[in-house]
C-alpha positions in Angstrom: -4.1 12.5 20.5 -4.2 14.6 17.4 -6.3 13.8 14.3 -2.8 13.4 12.4 -2.0 10.7 14.9 -5.4 9.1 14.5 -5.0 8.7 10.7 -1.4 7.5 11.0 -2.6 4.9 13.2 -5.4 3.8 10.8 -2.6 3.6 8.1 -0.5 1.3 10.2 -3.6 -0.8 11.0 -4.5 -1.2 7.4 -0.9 -1.8 6.1 -0.3 -4.2 8.7 -3.5 -6.2 8.2 -2.7 -6.3 4.4 0.9 -7.4 4.6 2.3 -8.4 8.0 1.7 -12.0 7.2 4.4 -11.8 4.5 7.1 -11.1 7.1 9.4 -8.0 7.4 8.2 -4.4 7.3 9.0 -3.9 3.6 5.4 -5.1 2.5 3.6 -3.1 5.0 5.5 0.0 4.2 4.9 -0.6 0.4 1.1 -0.9 1.2 1.3 2.5 3.2 3.1 4.1 0.2 0.4 3.0 -2.1 -2.0 4.8 0.1 0.1 8.0 0.2 0.4 7.7 -3.5 -3.4 7.8 -3.7 -3.7 10.9 -1.5 -0.9 12.7 -3.9 -2.9 11.7 -7.0 -6.0 13.4 -5.8 -8.1 10.4 -4.9 -9.3 12.2 -1.7 -7.9 13.0 1.8 -6.3 10.4 4.1 -9.8 9.4 5.7 -11.3 8.9 2.5 -8.5 6.8 1.1 -8.5 4.5 4.2 -12.4 4.1 3.8 -12.1 3.0 0.4 -9.0 1.2 0.3 -10.6 -2.2 0.5 -12.4 -1.5 -2.9 -9.1 -1.4 -4.8 -7.2 -4.4 -3.5 -6.7 -7.5 -5.7 -6.4 -10.2 -2.8 -8.7 -10.0 0.1 -7.0 -11.1 3.3 -8.4 -12.4 6.5 -7.8 -10.3 9.6 -4.2 -10.5 10.8 -3.3 -10.8 14.4 -0.3 -8.4 15.2 2.1 -8.8 18.0 2.7 -5.4 19.2 6.4 -6.5 20.0 7.1 -7.9 16.6 10.2 -6.1 14.9 8.8 -5.5 11.5 5.7 -3.9 13.1 8.0 -1.7 15.2 9.8 -0.8 11.9 6.4 0.2 10.3 5.6 2.3 13.3 9.0 4.1 13.1 8.8 5.0 9.4 4.9 5.9 9.2 5.6 9.6 9.6 7.7 9.8 6.7 5.0 8.1 4.5 2.4 10.3 6.0 4.3 13.5 5.4 5.5 12.4 2.0 9.3 12.5 2.7 9.8 8.6 2.6 12.0 6.8 0.0 9.2 5.5 -2.2 11.3 3.8 -4.7 10.4 0.4 -3.3 7.1 0.7 -5.3 7.3 3.7 -7.5 9.3 4.2 -10.9 10.9 7.3 -11.7 12.5 7.6 -15.3 13.0 10.3 -18.0 9.0 10.3 -18.5 8.6 11.4 -14.8 7.2 9.5 -11.8 4.9 6.7 -12.2 3.3 5.9 -8.8 1.9 2.7 -7.5 -1.7 2.8 -6.8 -2.7 -0.8 -6.7 -1.5 -4.2 -5.5 -2.2 -7.9 -5.3 -0.8 -11.3 -4.7 -0.7 -12.4 -8.2 -1.1 -16.2 -7.4 -4.0 -15.3 -5.3 -6.2 -12.5 -7.1 -9.7 -13.0 -6.0 -11.5 -10.1 -6.9 -12.8 -9.9 -10.6 -12.8 -6.3 -10.5 -9.0 -6.3 -10.1 -8.7 -8.8 -13.0 -10.9 -6.7 -15.3 -9.6 -3.2 -14.4 -6.0 -3.7 -13.6 -4.3 -6.9 -14.7 -6.0 -7.1 -18.0 -5.2 -3.3 -18.8 -1.4 -3.5 -18.5 -1.1 -0.6 -20.9 -3.0 1.8 -18.3 -1.7 -0.1 -15.2 1.9 -1.4 -15.7 3.5 -3.6 -13.3 6.0 -1.5 -11.2 7.4 -3.6 -8.4 7.3 -6.6 -6.4 7.7 -6.7 -2.6 7.6 -10.0 -1.3 4.5 -11.8 -2.8 2.7 -8.5 -3.5 3.0 -6.9 -7.0 2.4 -3.4 -7.5 0.8 -1.6 -10.4 0.5 2.0 -11.6 
């Protein structure tokens, strides 16, 4: 196994644990894209981003049990390379307009925000962290 594959496996694990319960692959892919956006924004390398990812979520989830045969999980596996290498279509969570690209860096289930940090620093500062997208029950912020 290569280090790159190790990191991609950790991305899949985190994205699945955060969004698999919502059904379909799109939520998991959106969470993985947020991690890639953080790397691109200079928050750190992949390993650092994955280590600190739980610090920036708005909704704490209980661990998910993933069936490795699940079609949405398989779809995530098939598309994780593109996210890792920065070649994925990221329009599901990022906005691009005449001002440039606004990447999603945070997400939460708006009906279930259970971290005060997220309320104080993200949802109450819409001018700094605008809502960019909704994928299933997850809302993504810049």
